[in-house]
C-alpha positions in Angstrom: 0.0 0.0 0.0 1.3 3.5 -0.9 0.3 6.3 1.5 1.2 10.0 0.9 0.6 12.2 3.9 0.4 16.0 3.4 0.1 18.7 6.0 -0.3 22.4 5.4 -3.1 24.8 5.6 -2.1 28.3 4.7 -4.1 31.0 6.5 -5.4 28.6 9.2 -5.3 31.3 11.9 -7.2 34.0 9.8 -9.8 31.2 8.9 -10.2 30.4 12.6 -10.5 34.1 13.5 -13.2 34.6 10.8 -15.3 31.7 11.9 -14.7 31.8 15.7 -14.1 35.5 16.5 -14.6 35.3 20.3 -11.8 33.0 21.2 -8.9 34.1 23.3 -5.8 35.1 21.3 -3.8 32.0 22.5 -6.5 29.7 21.3 -6.0 30.8 17.7 -2.5 29.1 17.7 -4.2 25.7 18.4 -4.9 24.9 14.8 -3.9 22.5 12.1 -1.5 23.4 9.3 1.5 24.9 10.9 4.9 23.5 9.9 3.8 22.0 6.5 5.3 18.7 5.5 4.9 15.6 3.4 5.7 12.0 3.9 5.6 8.9 1.7 5.1 5.4 3.1 5.2 2.2 1.0 4.1 -1.0 2.7 4.5 0.6 6.1 8.0 1.7 5.5 8.9 5.5 5.5 10.5 6.2 2.1 10.8 10.0 2.2 9.7 12.9 4.4 10.4 16.6 4.1 9.3 19.9 5.9 8.4 22.8 3.6 10.5 25.2 5.7 13.6 23.4 4.5 12.9 24.5 1.0 11.3 27.9 1.5 13.5 28.9 4.5 10.4 30.3 6.3 10.1 28.9 9.8 6.7 27.5 10.9 5.3 28.1 7.4 1.8 26.9 6.7 2.2 27.1 3.0 1.1 23.9 1.2 4.1 21.8 0.5 5.2 21.7 -3.2 
């Protein structure tokens, strides 16, 4: 089985602020999508993994990995 896992949701905090405007400021950081990355597994074995910030040089980027 081949599994490709992708994480990254650009603008996750603005999205959360738009839909849940009454949260405390610290609660907005509890969201999915920070530190974008991708990983490839084949038959349960990790073949490759990479964090987007290694390529873009932007720490804690939420940009979708390319």
